[in-house]
C-alpha positions in Angstrom: 14.7 -1.5 94.0 14.6 -1.3 97.7 17.6 0.5 99.2 17.5 -1.2 102.6 20.3 -0.3 104.9 21.9 2.0 102.4 20.1 5.2 103.4 21.5 7.1 106.3 19.0 9.6 107.7 20.6 12.6 109.6 19.3 13.3 113.1 16.0 15.1 113.0 15.7 14.8 109.2 13.3 13.1 106.8 14.5 11.9 103.4 11.8 12.1 100.8 11.5 10.5 97.3 12.1 13.0 94.5 8.7 12.3 93.2 7.2 14.1 96.2 8.9 17.5 95.5 6.4 20.3 95.1 3.6 18.0 96.5 1.2 19.2 99.3 2.9 16.9 101.7 6.3 18.4 101.0 5.0 21.9 101.2 3.3 21.3 104.5 6.4 19.6 106.0 8.7 22.5 105.1 9.4 24.6 108.1 8.3 21.9 110.5 10.9 19.3 109.8 14.1 19.2 107.8 13.2 17.5 104.5 15.9 16.3 102.0 15.0 14.8 98.6 16.7 11.8 96.9 16.0 10.2 93.6 17.3 6.7 94.7 14.7 5.6 97.3 13.0 3.1 94.9 9.7 1.8 96.4 10.0 4.0 99.6 8.3 7.4 99.7 9.9 8.8 102.9 12.6 7.6 105.3 12.0 8.6 108.9 15.1 7.0 110.3 17.8 4.5 109.2 15.4 1.6 109.9 11.9 3.0 109.4 10.3 4.3 106.3 6.9 5.2 104.8 5.1 3.9 101.9 2.2 6.2 100.8 -1.0 4.8 99.2 -3.1 7.5 97.7 -6.9 7.3 96.9 -6.0 7.2 93.2 -3.6 4.2 93.9 -6.4 2.3 95.6 -8.9 2.9 92.9 -6.5 2.2 90.0 -6.0 -1.5 90.7 -3.5 -3.9 92.2 -0.2 -2.2 91.5 0.1 -0.8 95.0 -0.2 -4.4 96.4 2.6 -5.6 94.3 4.7 -2.7 95.5 4.0 -3.5 99.2 4.8 -7.2 98.6 8.0 -6.3 96.8 9.1 -4.0 99.6 8.4 -6.6 102.3 10.2 -9.4 100.4 13.2 -7.3 99.6 13.6 -5.3 102.8 14.3 -5.7 106.5 13.2 -2.1 107.2 10.3 -1.3 109.4 7.6 -0.2 107.0 4.7 2.2 107.8 1.9 2.3 105.3 0.0 5.6 105.2 -3.2 5.3 103.2 -5.8 7.8 102.1 -9.1 6.6 103.5 -11.8 8.7 101.8 -15.4 8.1 100.9 -14.2 6.9 97.4 -11.5 4.6 98.7 -13.3 3.3 101.9 -14.6 0.2 100.1 -11.1 -1.0 99.5 -9.8 -0.3 103.0 -10.6 -3.7 104.7 -8.8 -5.7 102.0 -5.8 -3.4 102.3 -5.8 -3.6 106.1 -5.8 -7.5 105.9 -2.9 -7.4 103.4 -0.8 -4.8 105.3 -1.4 -5.7 109.0 -2.0 -9.6 108.9 -0.2 -10.8 105.8 2.8 -8.5 105.7 3.0 -7.5 109.3 3.4 -3.8 108.7 1.8 -0.8 110.4 -1.2 0.8 108.7 -2.2 4.4 109.4 -5.2 5.9 107.6 -5.4 9.6 106.8 -8.0 11.8 104.9 -5.6 13.6 102.7 -2.0 14.7 102.2 -2.4 17.5 104.7 -3.3 15.1 107.5 -0.4 12.8 106.3 2.1 15.6 106.7 0.9 16.1 110.4 1.3 12.4 111.0 4.9 12.4 109.6 5.7 15.5 111.7 4.4 13.6 114.8 6.4 10.4 114.0 9.6 12.4 113.4 9.1 14.2 116.8 8.6 10.9 118.4 11.8 9.4 117.0 13.8 12.5 117.9 12.6 12.3 121.6 13.3 8.6 121.6 16.8 9.0 120.2 17.6 11.8 122.5 16.9 9.8 125.7 19.8 8.2 127.5 18.6 4.5 127.4 21.7 3.3 129.1 21.0 5.0 132.3 17.5 3.5 132.9 17.0 -0.2 132.8 13.2 0.2 132.2 13.8 2.4 129.2 16.4 0.0 127.9 13.9 -2.9 128.1 11.2 -0.8 126.6 13.5 0.3 123.8 14.5 -3.3 123.0 11.0 -4.7 123.0 9.4 -1.7 121.3 11.8 -1.4 118.5 9.0 0.2 116.3 7.5 3.4 118.0 4.9 3.6 115.4 3.7 0.1 116.4 3.4 1.4 120.0 1.3 4.4 118.8 -0.9 2.1 116.7 -1.8 -0.2 119.6 -2.7 2.9 121.6 -5.5 3.7 119.1 -7.4 0.5 120.3 -10.4 1.6 122.5 -9.5 1.3 126.1 -5.8 0.9 125.6 -3.5 3.7 126.8 0.3 3.9 127.0 0.6 1.4 129.9 -1.7 -1.3 128.4 -0.1 -0.8 125.0 3.3 -1.5 126.5 2.0 -4.6 128.3 0.3 -6.0 125.2 3.4 -5.5 123.0 5.6 -7.1 125.7 3.3 -10.1 125.8 2.4 -10.5 122.1 5.2 -8.7 120.3 3.5 -7.9 117.1 0.1 -6.7 115.7 -0.3 -10.1 113.9 -0.1 -12.0 117.2 -2.3 -9.5 119.0 -5.0 -9.7 116.3 -5.0 -13.5 116.6 -5.0 -13.5 120.4 -8.2 -15.1 122.2 -10.2 -13.2 124.7 -8.7 -15.5 127.4 -5.1 -14.7 126.4 -6.0 -10.9 126.3 -7.6 -11.1 129.7 -4.5 -12.3 131.3 -2.8 -9.0 130.3 -5.4 -6.3 130.5 -8.5 -7.7 132.3 -11.9 -8.9 131.0 -13.5 -5.6 129.9 -10.5 -4.3 127.9 -9.8 -7.7 126.5 -13.4 -7.8 125.0 -12.9 -4.3 123.6 -9.6 -5.3 121.9 -11.1 -8.6 120.6 -14.1 -6.8 119.1 -12.0 -4.0 117.6 
């Protein structure tokens, strides 16, 4: 089951699936963020906010077969939550990464963030939570630019992901998301369309990437 909309995440907390209790991720998160465990999260591994959650794909999941794909598709079909997929990209699982990237980003329209191990995943989760706390604590009503940015960049993790493209910083990432709205549309944009937003050199870098 997907418990979309029924999970309320307290400010500054993360709700973790009970199956992660005692794991390396949980141990590394303790003391950095406030982690609460629930056994009713279904397909979701961690809830970062009321609207955003993480699905974790381990090296073992990738090697074991297609069950993780069915899980991702079930989640996307049953949920309106913003899903971030964290995947262990190692020497063993690297051969499966391109196919996973195509499924997650292009077909399901979700954010994909690769990590080497659970330790790196815990650092990433900590950074994402800090980002959400900062965003939530801003007074968006007092600044029309922030209000516009908030409405157009409803998914901070999406903003972070676009910034990982070579040559793209915060400003260009904001411009690209305002123009294209999603990773899917950005991936399918032509060089000409990209040039109108970021210029010829960066447009070519984005297209190649």
